[in-house]
C-alpha distance (Angstrom), angle and dihedral (degrees) to the residues before:
residue distance angle dihedral
M1 . . .
N2 3.80 . .
W3 3.79 129.8 .
K4 3.81 96.4 -127.0
Q5 3.81 92.4 60.4
L6 3.81 95.3 35.2
I7 3.81 93.5 60.9
S8 3.81 107.0 64.5
N9 3.80 130.1 156.0
K10 3.80 93.8 -160.4
R11 3.80 109.5 130.9
L12 3.78 127.0 -131.8
G13 3.80 106.9 -116.0
Q14 3.81 94.4 16.0
E15 3.80 99.6 67.8
N16 3.81 93.6 125.5
R17 3.77 99.4 34.1
H18 3.77 133.0 80.7
A19 3.78 108.7 -143.7
E20 3.80 117.6 -146.2
R21 3.82 113.2 -118.6
H22 3.79 126.8 -151.6
D23 3.82 100.7 -176.4
D24 3.80 141.7 34.7
R25 3.80 98.8 -102.4
T26 3.79 116.7 131.7
E27 3.80 117.7 -120.4
F28 3.80 89.5 -109.0
K29 3.82 91.4 52.9
R30 3.82 87.0 52.2
D31 3.81 88.2 55.7
Y32 3.81 89.2 51.7
D33 3.80 93.0 49.7
R34 3.82 93.2 47.2
L35 3.78 90.5 56.9
I36 3.80 96.1 44.0
F37 3.81 91.7 54.4
S38 3.82 96.9 40.2
A39 3.81 124.7 110.5
P40 3.85 94.9 -129.0
F41 3.81 89.8 54.8
R42 3.80 91.8 47.8
R43 3.81 91.3 50.1
M44 3.80 90.4 63.1
Q45 3.81 89.0 77.5
N46 3.80 85.7 74.6
K47 3.80 98.5 46.1
T48 3.79 124.0 95.0
Q49 3.79 118.2 -111.3
V50 3.83 100.2 -175.1
F51 3.78 109.4 -51.1
P52 3.82 126.3 52.5
L53 3.79 115.3 -80.2
P54 3.80 108.9 -81.5
G55 3.75 126.3 -71.5
S56 3.77 116.9 166.2
V57 3.83 92.2 -27.7
F58 3.79 116.8 58.2
V59 3.80 114.9 -137.1
H60 3.78 131.7 168.1
N61 3.77 124.9 -65.7
R62 3.81 125.6 -174.2
L63 3.79 92.0 -87.3
T64 3.80 98.6 51.8
H65 3.80 89.4 42.8
S66 3.82 91.7 52.6
L67 3.80 92.7 48.3
E68 3.81 91.0 51.9
V69 3.80 91.9 46.6
A70 3.81 88.6 50.9
S71 3.80 90.4 52.6
V72 3.81 92.8 51.7
G73 3.82 89.4 42.5
M74 3.79 90.7 55.7
S75 3.82 90.1 53.7
L76 3.80 92.7 47.1
G77 3.81 92.4 48.8
N78 3.81 94.7 46.2
D79 3.80 93.4 46.8
V80 3.81 92.9 47.9
A81 3.82 90.1 47.4
H82 3.81 90.6 52.5
R83 3.81 92.3 49.4
V84 3.82 95.7 44.9
L85 3.82 92.6 47.8
Q86 3.79 89.9 55.5
D87 3.81 88.9 60.4
S88 3.82 96.8 33.4
P89 3.82 108.5 34.2
E90 3.82 89.8 166.4
L91 3.83 86.9 77.5
I92 3.82 93.3 63.0
D93 3.81 94.0 90.7
T94 3.82 93.7 46.3
L95 3.80 131.1 77.8
F96 3.81 90.6 -92.6
P97 3.86 96.5 97.7
Q98 3.82 87.6 65.3
I99 3.81 95.5 66.0
G100 3.82 91.6 107.6
T101 3.80 89.7 65.9
I102 3.82 91.9 43.9
V103 3.80 93.5 51.9
S104 3.81 91.8 44.9
T105 3.82 91.0 51.1
A106 3.81 92.8 48.8
C107 3.81 88.0 50.2
L108 3.80 90.1 55.6
A109 3.81 89.2 53.8
H110 3.79 100.7 40.8
D111 3.84 95.9 93.2
M112 3.81 99.9 31.6
G113 3.80 92.2 102.8
N114 3.79 95.6 53.7
P115 3.82 113.5 117.9
P116 3.82 124.3 -133.1
F117 3.83 115.5 -66.6
G118 3.81 94.3 21.7
H119 3.78 118.0 -122.6
S120 3.80 94.6 6.6
G121 3.82 88.7 54.2
E122 3.80 90.5 52.9
K123 3.79 91.0 49.5
A124 3.79 92.5 48.9
I125 3.81 91.0 55.1
Q126 3.82 92.1 46.9
T127 3.78 97.6 44.2
Y128 3.79 95.3 48.2
F129 3.81 84.5 72.4
T130 3.82 100.1 33.7
E131 3.82 102.1 37.4
G132 3.79 105.7 9.2
K133 3.77 139.2 63.6
G134 3.80 92.9 -66.8
A135 3.82 94.0 72.5
Y136 3.83 91.1 97.0
L137 3.81 90.0 65.2
K138 3.80 92.1 72.9
E139 3.81 90.9 86.1
M140 3.81 91.2 51.1
L141 3.82 98.2 51.4
S142 3.80 135.7 64.8
P143 3.84 116.5 -101.0
E144 3.82 89.9 -113.8
V145 3.80 95.0 53.8
W146 3.80 90.9 43.1
A147 3.81 89.1 53.8
D148 3.82 90.0 49.2
I149 3.79 96.2 52.8
T150 3.81 97.6 39.2
H151 3.82 89.9 51.7
F152 3.81 94.9 38.1
E153 3.79 106.3 173.1
G154 3.80 133.8 -173.4
N155 3.80 93.0 -138.2
A156 3.80 93.3 56.1
N157 3.78 89.7 43.6
A158 3.82 91.0 55.1
F159 3.81 90.0 54.6
R160 3.81 89.4 48.8
L161 3.79 92.4 47.9
L162 3.81 91.0 54.2
T163 3.81 98.4 42.2
H164 3.81 109.8 26.9
R165 3.78 119.4 103.3
F166 3.78 101.7 -127.5
K167 3.80 119.0 -176.6
G168 3.78 111.7 -69.6
R169 3.79 92.4 16.0
R170 3.79 125.0 109.8
E171 3.78 125.9 -114.7
G172 3.79 110.7 -72.0
G173 3.80 97.5 31.8
F174 3.80 108.1 -123.1
V175 3.84 88.2 6.5
M176 3.81 92.0 -128.2
T177 3.80 126.1 173.8
Y178 3.79 117.0 -90.0
T179 3.81 92.8 -118.2
T180 3.79 94.9 51.4
L181 3.82 90.0 50.9
A182 3.82 92.0 47.6
S183 3.80 89.9 50.7
I184 3.82 93.3 64.3
L185 3.82 94.7 50.4
K186 3.79 96.8 103.6
Y187 3.81 92.1 161.5
P188 3.85 106.3 34.3
I189 3.80 96.3 -169.1
P190 3.82 135.0 92.8
S191 3.80 121.7 -106.8
T192 3.82 90.8 -103.9
L193 3.82 87.6 69.6
A194 3.81 96.2 41.4
G195 3.81 95.5 102.6
K196 3.80 122.4 -176.7
K197 3.80 95.0 -30.2
G198 3.79 89.1 60.8
K199 3.81 95.0 -148.5
F200 3.80 119.3 140.5
G201 3.78 138.3 151.4
F202 3.79 111.3 -135.5
F203 3.79 141.1 20.1
Q204 3.79 122.5 -119.0
E205 3.81 91.2 -102.1
E206 3.82 90.8 59.2
K207 3.82 97.4 42.1
H208 3.80 92.5 102.0
I209 3.82 90.0 53.6
Y210 3.79 91.5 51.7
E211 3.82 90.1 50.3
K212 3.81 91.4 48.7
I213 3.81 90.5 53.0
T214 3.81 94.0 48.9
R215 3.82 91.4 50.7
E216 3.78 93.0 49.1
L217 3.82 94.3 47.9
G218 3.81 96.6 40.7
M219 3.81 93.9 -117.4
P220 3.81 122.0 153.5
V221 3.80 110.9 -119.3
H222 3.83 114.1 -91.0
T223 3.82 91.3 16.6
R224 3.78 123.7 122.7
H225 3.77 122.1 -116.9
P226 3.85 106.0 -116.2
L227 3.80 92.5 -118.5
V228 3.82 89.7 61.5
Y229 3.81 87.5 74.8
L230 3.81 90.3 59.1
V231 3.82 92.8 47.0
E232 3.80 89.7 49.0
A233 3.81 91.8 48.1
A234 3.81 92.2 51.2
D235 3.81 89.7 51.2
D236 3.82 93.1 45.6
I237 3.80 91.7 50.6
C238 3.79 95.8 47.0
Y239 3.76 102.9 42.1
E240 3.79 95.0 47.3
I241 3.80 98.6 43.8
M242 3.80 96.0 36.9
D243 3.81 91.4 49.6
I244 3.80 87.9 56.1
E245 3.81 90.2 51.2
D246 3.82 91.9 48.0
A247 3.81 90.8 48.3
H248 3.80 89.1 55.0
K249 3.82 91.7 49.7
L250 3.79 89.5 51.9
K251 3.84 90.6 47.6
I252 3.80 92.5 -118.2
L253 3.81 87.3 122.8
S254 3.81 123.9 35.2
Y255 3.79 121.7 -126.9
A256 3.80 90.6 -109.9
E257 3.82 91.4 53.8
T258 3.80 92.3 46.4
Q259 3.81 94.1 47.7
D260 3.80 91.0 48.0
L261 3.81 92.1 52.1
M262 3.79 93.8 49.2
L263 3.79 98.5 43.2
K264 3.81 90.0 55.9
F265 3.81 88.6 75.6
F266 3.81 89.9 69.3
D267 3.78 138.1 62.1
E268 3.80 119.9 -115.8
T269 3.80 94.7 -92.0
D270 3.80 93.1 53.3
Q271 3.79 91.5 43.2
N272 3.79 90.6 56.5
R273 3.81 91.0 45.9
I274 3.82 91.9 52.3
I275 3.82 93.4 46.5
K276 3.83 90.4 48.3
R277 3.81 91.1 49.5
I278 3.80 90.8 53.7
A279 3.82 89.6 49.6
D280 3.82 94.1 45.3
E281 3.79 92.1 49.8
V282 3.82 87.9 49.8
I283 3.79 91.9 -129.3
T284 3.81 104.0 176.8
D285 3.81 101.4 162.7
N286 3.80 110.3 90.1
N287 3.80 92.9 -146.2
E288 3.80 89.9 56.4
K289 3.80 90.6 48.0
V290 3.81 89.7 53.5
T291 3.80 90.1 48.0
Y292 3.81 90.1 56.0
L293 3.81 92.7 44.6
R294 3.81 90.3 49.3
A295 3.81 91.5 52.1
C296 3.81 90.5 51.6
V297 3.82 92.4 49.8
I298 3.80 93.9 47.9
G299 3.80 90.4 50.0
K300 3.80 90.9 49.7
L301 3.81 93.9 48.3
E302 3.80 91.8 46.3
N303 3.81 90.6 55.6
C304 3.80 91.4 45.7
C305 3.81 91.9 52.4
V306 3.81 92.4 49.1
D307 3.81 89.7 51.4
T308 3.80 90.7 48.5
F309 3.81 92.9 48.6
M310 3.80 91.0 52.2
E311 3.81 92.6 46.3
H312 3.81 90.4 53.5
E313 3.81 100.6 32.3
K314 3.81 92.9 117.1
E315 3.83 92.7 52.3
I316 3.80 91.3 45.0
L317 3.81 91.6 53.4
E318 3.80 90.5 45.7
G319 3.80 90.7 51.5
T320 3.81 93.0 -123.0
F321 3.82 99.4 109.0
K322 3.82 112.0 116.4
G323 3.79 128.0 -152.3
S324 3.79 128.0 -1.7
L325 3.80 130.5 -52.0
I326 3.82 89.4 -108.5
D327 3.82 88.6 59.3
H328 3.81 90.2 60.1
I329 3.82 104.3 40.6
A330 3.81 121.6 116.0
E331 3.81 114.5 -57.3
K332 3.82 97.4 -112.4
Q333 3.80 94.3 51.6
C334 3.80 92.0 40.9
Q335 3.80 91.6 54.4
A336 3.81 92.0 45.9
Y337 3.82 89.7 51.4
K338 3.81 90.8 50.0
E339 3.80 89.7 50.7
C340 3.82 89.3 54.6
T341 3.80 88.9 49.1
R342 3.81 91.3 51.6
M343 3.79 91.7 48.6
S344 3.81 91.2 48.3
G345 3.78 92.1 51.5
K346 3.78 93.1 47.2
R347 3.80 103.3 39.2
I348 3.80 110.7 13.6
Y349 3.80 110.2 37.0
K350 3.81 91.2 41.8
S351 3.80 95.0 45.4
K352 3.79 118.1 121.8
P353 3.84 96.9 -111.0
V354 3.82 91.3 52.5
L355 3.81 94.4 44.7
D356 3.81 91.4 47.9
V357 3.81 91.2 54.9
E358 3.80 91.8 46.3
L359 3.80 93.0 50.4
S360 3.79 94.2 46.1
G361 3.78 92.8 41.8
Y362 3.79 92.9 50.7
K363 3.80 91.9 51.4
I364 3.79 92.8 48.1
M365 3.81 93.9 47.6
A366 3.82 94.2 43.4
T367 3.80 90.4 53.1
L368 3.80 92.9 48.1
M369 3.81 91.1 49.0
E370 3.79 93.6 49.7
T371 3.79 94.5 46.2
F372 3.80 99.7 43.7
I373 3.82 98.0 38.4
E374 3.80 89.6 53.6
A375 3.79 87.6 52.5
A376 3.81 89.9 52.0
V377 3.82 92.0 49.2
H378 3.83 93.3 47.2
P379 3.83 104.2 30.2
D380 3.82 92.5 158.7
R381 3.82 93.8 68.9
F382 3.80 119.2 99.7
Y383 3.82 96.1 -123.3
S384 3.82 90.3 45.4
Q385 3.78 90.6 55.2
Q386 3.81 90.4 51.1
L387 3.80 91.3 51.5
I388 3.80 94.3 44.4
Q389 3.79 89.9 57.4
R390 3.82 87.7 63.8
V391 3.82 92.1 59.5
S392 3.80 114.7 97.1
S393 3.80 115.3 -104.7
Q394 3.82 91.4 -121.6
Y395 3.82 89.6 74.5
D396 3.81 118.4 78.5
I397 3.80 95.3 -126.4
D398 3.82 92.2 143.4
S399 3.79 94.2 59.1
P400 3.82 116.2 129.0
N401 3.82 87.3 -134.7
L402 3.84 115.1 90.1
E403 3.82 94.4 -151.4
T404 3.79 90.8 53.6
R405 3.81 91.5 49.8
I406 3.81 92.1 49.6
M407 3.80 91.9 50.0
A408 3.82 88.9 47.7
I409 3.81 90.1 57.0
I410 3.81 91.6 47.9
D411 3.82 89.6 49.0
Y412 3.81 89.7 50.6
I413 3.81 96.6 47.4
S414 3.81 96.6 40.6
G415 3.82 89.7 52.0
M416 3.82 93.4 57.2
T417 3.78 123.1 105.8
D418 3.80 118.4 -125.1
V419 3.80 91.9 -105.6
Y420 3.80 94.2 47.5
A421 3.81 91.5 48.3
L422 3.81 89.3 52.0
D423 3.80 91.0 48.1
I424 3.82 93.5 51.7
Y425 3.82 90.5 44.7
Q426 3.81 91.2 54.1
K427 3.79 93.3 46.4
I428 3.82 97.2 49.1
N429 3.81 89.2 47.1
G430 3.81 93.1 49.3
I431 3.80 91.7 -118.2
S432 3.78 92.9 125.4
L433 3.76 134.4 20.9
P434 3.80 127.5 -155.3
I435 3.80 113.7 -104.0
I436 3.79 110.7 -133.1
């Protein structure tokens, strides 16, 4: 792969048209703006990240997480661009210097396909078909579609959301640039190759779009675009470190535990400098101390990931690089990151607030799947017709094709916010009635 071909501002759905422009924004900045002002992006403010949506203590939701990832992604992209241009000045007059904006935009989009209640929502969609009442549908669907729905994945759903032609939408979906779309394909394989991990990048319906993008950008099939590694690194940095900060705010971790975890990213000299800075600034509030420590750690990890990308640039362009950038950073920072991961698995992701949301979310999503999929399979029934009227007109729920109707229901449910999913769950179960 080569950078000149990999960075393209050609738009999906506008390949043969020249759009008239009325301002000086780059095509990649237009991608960024389209996402920021889109309804699916806005809905992420009401989707769980890890902890329950905020009560008296504000913690991250999908929207705030995505904005922070985009900020770190911008820094990673700009720093890599600066370093690469030093070695390859011939790229200065190409689109390559804009990779900071591309990475930041892909970061905004990376979680847009996640269903309500995060991982438990994904599992509820999958297990309705593998463990629940939907198992009988296997004989009625193609192997490819069956693989898609039994491995349902937020990453693949984000690609679908951006590229699929839903009712009332033009060809090409959001009409994003090829490079921005390629930069969110963390798992560039179909569901039929997902294996036990279950991760894949695109549904069967969008396979032809994926193939079109790889041809245009000169990417071998099933190979990541190099910028995916920067998007992934920004996400890895933010979710791990920000989850630690949120856990401290919620008193799941003590200040001493949190400080110890974060100082491990630094050598003794830097540790002393950070501790002195906190003392000199007379920071007495523990939350503010953690905020400063978190900023230091994110800055350190960002630099480490840039160094790692540059060290392995040749392998990344050849498509032979294995793992993530975080896996290959300097030993001290890598071990400190792993320690945070161990603490998260032991204390955060198994904490009562998180488990309560997962249990409730799974039940809500499982009920919605069972109720609405049955309506899609038997659309002639009275109750089915009542339910189908609730589905937004952008989804092709009236299609004569069963597979299309099932995917329409999954599109509808996965696009819900947590609160809306709860509201629909209560209404179809007669728990709440609308007040007129």
